[in-house]
N, C-alpha and C positions, 0 to 999 in steps of 0.2 A: 904687224897689227894682229892681235888675237881677236877672235870673234868675227861676226859679219854684220854689215848694215843691211837693213831692209828699207827701201825707199818706195813709198806708195806714189808712183808716178801719176797714175790715173785711177781715181776712185769712183768714176761715174758709171753710167749704164748706157744702153742704146738711146735713151732719151737725151736730146741735146741739152747741155747745161753750160752756161758761160763760165762757170767756176770749176768745172770738173772735166778732166780729159777722160778718154775711154780706158777700159781695163788694161793696166800694165803695171809691172812691178820690177824694180831693180834690186838685185842681190849683189852686193859688192864687198870685197875684202882686199887684202894685199895682193895685187896682181890679178884680181878677179873682178869681172863685170859681166853679169848674166842678166839678160832682159827676158822676163817671162811675160809673154803676150805683148801685143803691139796695137793697142786700141787708138782711137781718135786722139790726135795731138801728141803722140808719144815722143816725137823728136824734140818738140818744144819743151816737154817736161824733162827729157833727158838733159837738155841744155840747162834747165833750171836746177838740176841736181849736179851740175858740173861735169857732165859726161857727154861726149860726142860719139856718134855711132862708130867711128874707127876704133874707139877704146873697147868696144864690146868683144868679148871672147866667144859668145854664142847667143842665139835667141832660142828660147824654149817655148813651144806653143802647147797649151793645154788642150785646145780643141779649135775647130775651124768655124765657129760662129763668127759672123761678120764683125761684131763689135770688138772681138779680140784680135782681129787681124787687119782691120780696115786701113791702118797706116803702116803696114808692113812694107808697102812699096816705097814709102818715104824713108824708112830705115835703110832699105837696100840702096836706093839712089844716093842718099847722103853719105852712107858708108863708102860707096864706090867713088863719088866725086871728091870727098875729103881725104881719102887715103892717097899718100904721095906715090905709092907703088901699088901694084895689084895685090890685094890681100883677100883671101877667101872669107866669106861670111858664112858661118856654120849655123844651120837651122835644124833643130830637133823638134819633131812633132809627131802626132799620130798618123796612121795610115791615111793617105789623102793629101798630105802636106806637099809632096812633090807635084801633084796636079795643080795645087794652088800656086806654088812658086813658078811653075812653067807658065801659068796664065798671067801672073804678074809681070814676068819678063816679056811675054808677048805684048802685053798692054804698054810696057815701057819701051818697046822696040823703036818707035820713032824718036823718042827722046835720046835713047842710047846712040842712035845713028847721028843725031844732031851734034851731040857732045864729042863723039869720036872724030867727026869731020871738022870740028871747030878747034879742038885742042890737040896740039902735036904730041903732048906727053900723055895723052889718054888714047890708047889704041886697042884696048880690050873691053869687052862687055863685063858687067858685074859677074863676079865668080861666086855663085851661091852654092854651097854644098849642103844638100838635104840628107838627113838621116831620119828615116821613119822608125818610130819606136813603139813597143808594145809593153804592157805590164810585165814586170819581171826582168826587163832589160836594165843594164847599167852602163855608164860610160864615164870617161874622164875628160874634164875641161879645165885647163889652166890650174892643175893641181887639185881641183875639186872632183869628188866622186858624186855622180848624179844617179840616183835610183828611180826607176819609173814604176809608178803604181796605177792601179785601175781606179776610176771614179764612176759615179752613176749620174749621168746627165741626160738619160733617155727622154725622148727618142733620138737625141744627138749621140752618135757613136761613130767611131771610137773616141773616147776622151781619156785623158791621162792626167796624173799629178806627178810632181817631181819632189824628191827629197835630196837636197843639196848638203853634202858633208864637206866642210872645209874649215880650216883655222879653229878646230876644236869644237865646232857646233854643227847641229843638224837643223836645217830650215826646210819646212814643207810648204809647197805652194800647190793648192788643190784645184784651182780654177773654179768653174761652176759645178753644181751638182748637189745631190742630197746625200745624207749619211748612208754608208754601206760598209760591209766588212772589209773590202779592199782599202777603203780610206782609213778605217780604224787601224789596219795593219801599217799603213804608210806613216801615220802620225805618231805611232807608239813611241813614247819617251823622247819626242822631239823637243828641241830647245825653243823652237818657234813654229807656228802654224798659221799660214795666211789663208783666209777663207772669204769668198764672196758671200754676201748675205742680203736678205730682204726682210722687210717688216710685213708679215702676213696681215696684220690688223689694218695697215694702211692700204696695202694693195687691194684688200677685199672691199674697200670703199669705192673703187673705180668700177663703174657699171659697164664694163666692156669685156667681152669674152676673150679677146686677144691679150688683154692685160691680165685677166684672171688665170690664163693658161700658164703663166710663169710660176705660179705657186707650186706646181707639182714637180718642178725640176731644179729648184734653187733652195739652198739651205736657209732656214730662218736664223735669226740671231741665236735663239735658244738652242736650235739643233747644232749650230756650230760650237756653242759653248759646251753642250753635252758631249760632242765628239772629242773636243779638246780635253775635257775632264776625264773621259774614259781612257784616253791615251796618255794621261799624266804629262801633258804638254806644259812647259813652263810659261810660255807667252803666246797668247792668241791675238792675232792681228786681223781686224775686220776691214773689208774693202768692197768696192763694186756695189755700193749701197743702192737699194731700190726700195722706196724712192730716196732721193738724196736727202740727208739730214739738213734741216735749216739751222740758222744761227742759234746756238744754245740747245739744240735738240739731242746732242750726243748723250746727255745724261739718260734720256729715255732708252736709247739703244743700249747703253751700258747696263742699265737695270735689267734688261731682258737677257743679258748674258750672265745672270746670277748663278746658274749651275756651275760656272767655271770658277775655280778657286785660285787660279794663277794670276799672272799679270795680263791685263787687257789693254790693247792699244787700238784707239780709233782716231780718225783724223781726216783732214782735207788732203788734196794733192800735195805732194812733196813732204808729207809726214815721214820722219826718219825714226826708225827703231833700231838701236844697236843691240845686238845679242852677244853677250859674253859667254865664254864656256862656263858650264855649271861648276860651282865651287866644290 
């Protein structure tokens, strides 16, 4: 199969929403299943996309904000329990990821001991291999080349984005953040670019300082569109909407992306975007 699928597993935010899981995206192609971030409800959304955790080649974490990793423990446990033999789960993320995984495994220790004591064919704890990455790194996963780039989500740091090259296309997943030179470099001439976005006009209506604070470290729809246009990106995919669009509201979000002249994709959880190689 040429090209890659981008599946928006979770398009929500930290605000609980019965219709949207937390931030997570699946990139898949022939023999390739990469999970980018692992927000609330990710395993259920993976199942909805026809993928179970043992199918995953790796998990890529853009940063360690809780809404992007809060169901990572579920991925680890389900990958472990559903695998017929011990299979390592590879996790790539920014510096600090090892501390998070160590903490998750410590939290899961009672459950791990229960399952090992109960099942004769389960005699090892989950085998999670962590690789901490920094901008400029690259690595290979299941035939894909993944390049690591810098992003700006200050005061959250370090944060990274990933450029996945496989099956004739380049897909960039930037996580949270605002436009910056490193992001411009990462998305340059990409076939698709997935960006979390907010509506500054709607956020500004909420009279609470804690909500207003998110304005200074998340891209607006227009900023994401401008980044994509500068980078000559073919397809811009919007996700992690703040606040979540209501029924029929996507037209307003799309109108705000008018600086972008390519193909624009918006949608609810499990929206699928297939990216073919450039003609």
